[in-house]
C-alpha positions in Angstrom: -40.1 -46.0 36.9 -40.7 -42.5 35.7 -38.2 -41.0 38.0 -35.6 -43.4 36.8 -36.0 -42.3 33.1 -35.7 -38.6 34.1 -32.7 -39.3 36.2 -31.0 -41.1 33.3 -31.8 -38.2 31.0 -30.2 -35.7 33.3 -27.0 -37.7 33.7 -26.7 -38.5 30.0 -24.0 -36.6 28.1 -24.4 -38.0 24.6 -25.1 -34.6 22.9 -22.9 -32.4 25.1 -20.0 -32.4 22.7 -22.2 -31.3 19.8 -23.7 -28.5 21.9 -20.3 -27.3 23.0 -19.0 -27.4 19.5 -22.0 -25.4 18.3 -21.2 -22.7 20.9 -17.5 -22.5 20.3 -17.2 -23.1 16.6 -18.3 -19.6 15.3 -15.6 -18.0 17.5 -13.0 -20.5 16.2 -14.0 -20.0 12.6 -13.9 -16.2 12.8 -10.5 -16.4 14.6 -9.1 -18.8 12.0 -10.4 -16.7 9.1 -9.1 -13.5 10.7 -5.6 -15.0 11.2 -5.5 -16.3 7.6 -6.7 -13.0 6.1 -4.2 -11.0 8.2 -1.5 -13.2 6.9 -2.6 -12.6 3.4 -2.5 -8.9 3.9 1.0 -9.1 5.2 2.0 -11.2 2.2 0.3 -8.6 -0.1 2.3 -5.8 1.6 5.6 -7.6 1.1 4.6 -8.4 -2.5 3.8 -4.8 -3.1 7.1 -3.6 -1.6 9.2 -6.2 -3.6 7.3 -5.2 -6.9 8.1 -1.5 -6.2 11.8 -2.2 -5.5 12.1 -4.3 -8.7 10.3 -1.6 -10.8 12.6 1.1 -9.3 15.6 -0.9 -10.3 14.3 -1.3 -13.8 13.4 2.4 -14.0 16.8 3.6 -12.8 18.5 1.8 -15.7 16.3 3.5 -18.4 15.4 0.0 -19.7 12.4 0.0 -22.0 10.7 -3.2 -23.3 10.5 -3.6 -27.0 7.5 -1.6 -28.4 6.8 0.0 -25.0 7.5 3.3 -23.2 9.5 3.5 -19.9 6.2 4.1 -18.1 4.6 0.9 -19.5 7.8 -1.1 -18.7 7.9 0.0 -15.1 4.1 -0.4 -14.6 4.2 -3.9 -16.1 6.9 -4.8 -13.7 4.7 -3.9 -10.7 1.6 -5.4 -12.1 3.2 -8.7 -13.0 4.2 -9.2 -9.3 1.6 -7.4 -7.3 -1.3 -8.5 -9.5 -1.0 -12.0 -8.0 -2.9 -11.0 -4.8 -4.3 -7.6 -5.8 -6.7 -6.2 -8.3 -4.5 -4.5 -10.9 -7.1 -1.8 -11.5 -6.8 -0.6 -7.9 -3.0 -0.3 -7.8 -2.0 3.4 -7.9 1.6 4.2 -9.1 3.4 7.5 -9.1 7.0 8.6 -9.7 8.6 11.9 -9.0 12.1 13.0 -10.0 14.4 15.3 -8.0 17.8 16.9 -8.7 19.3 15.2 -5.6 18.5 13.3 -2.4 18.6 16.5 -0.4 15.5 17.8 -2.3 13.2 14.8 -1.6 9.8 15.9 -0.5 10.9 19.5 0.2 8.9 22.5 -0.9 10.1 24.8 -3.7 12.4 27.5 -2.3 10.8 30.9 -1.8 11.5 34.4 -0.4 9.8 34.8 3.0 9.3 38.6 3.0 7.2 38.7 6.1 9.3 36.1 8.0 6.3 33.8 9.0 8.1 30.7 7.8 5.6 29.8 5.0 5.0 31.1 1.5 2.2 33.6 1.1 0.6 34.9 -2.1 2.9 37.5 -3.7 6.1 36.0 -2.3 8.6 35.0 -5.0 9.5 31.4 -5.4 11.7 29.2 -7.7 9.7 26.9 -9.9 12.0 23.9 -9.6 9.7 21.4 -11.3 8.6 23.8 -14.1 4.9 23.4 -13.7 4.2 27.1 -13.4 2.9 27.1 -9.8 4.3 26.9 -6.2 4.4 23.3 -4.8 5.1 21.9 -1.4 7.0 19.1 -3.1 9.5 20.2 -5.7 9.5 16.8 -7.5 8.5 16.6 -11.1 6.3 13.9 -12.3 8.1 11.2 -14.3 11.3 9.2 -14.2 13.8 12.0 -14.5 17.0 11.9 -16.4 20.6 10.8 -15.9 21.7 10.9 -12.3 18.4 12.3 -11.1 16.8 10.9 -8.0 13.4 9.2 -8.5 10.8 8.5 -5.8 8.5 5.6 -6.7 5.3 5.2 -4.7 2.8 2.4 -5.1 -0.5 2.2 -3.1 -3.3 -0.3 -2.9 -6.5 -0.1 -0.9 -7.0 -3.6 0.7 -10.5 -4.3 1.9 -10.9 -7.0 4.6 -13.5 -9.7 4.0 -13.8 -11.1 7.5 -16.7 -9.3 9.2 -15.1 -8.7 12.5 -11.9 -7.4 11.0 -13.9 -5.2 8.7 -15.5 -3.5 11.7 -12.3 -3.1 13.7 -9.5 -2.4 11.2 -8.9 0.6 8.9 -11.5 2.9 7.4 -14.7 0.8 6.8 -12.5 -2.3 6.7 -10.0 -0.8 4.2 -6.3 -0.2 4.8 -4.0 1.4 2.4 -0.9 -0.6 1.6 2.0 1.6 0.6 5.4 0.9 -0.8 8.1 3.5 -1.7 11.5 3.2 -3.3 14.1 5.9 -3.9 16.8 5.4 -6.5 19.3 7.5 -8.4 19.2 7.0 -12.1 22.2 5.5 -13.9 23.9 7.5 -16.7 21.9 6.4 -19.7 
């Protein structure tokens, strides 16, 4: 009689599904949360890019909201859209103006006396942006004037919440989302 009970116990599979689910479910949950969070990051990146493009279009016209500055108007445009998925306090916004598209992200011109291809102390340079020092980017901070080219850059440090993704992706689970837009100002 005793051997019959033990034989029935060994052949019973009543709890097998529960045990299998207990073994597989953590992997499925982490995989599901990872896929969802990765999708949210892609959505946030697209949102940041669209907000930057809209802000650049607003800035190029010289439009200013009533009772605000151009800087406030452009920043509000970004925050109203990107603030949906992102912490507005962590969004970093910069704008640089240039005389033309061919000057984008180029260093200020200098006289290379020793011919080494880089500017050394004592070599003359043209202070294009008027800040009193040599810069490797001749853009001036701000929105520029009529027909100037403006480079808008918006960044956001996104921190992953899913533990496995936090260990694998980015710097300590943080990736920097970046959006840029380049426009030429309208005559205003």
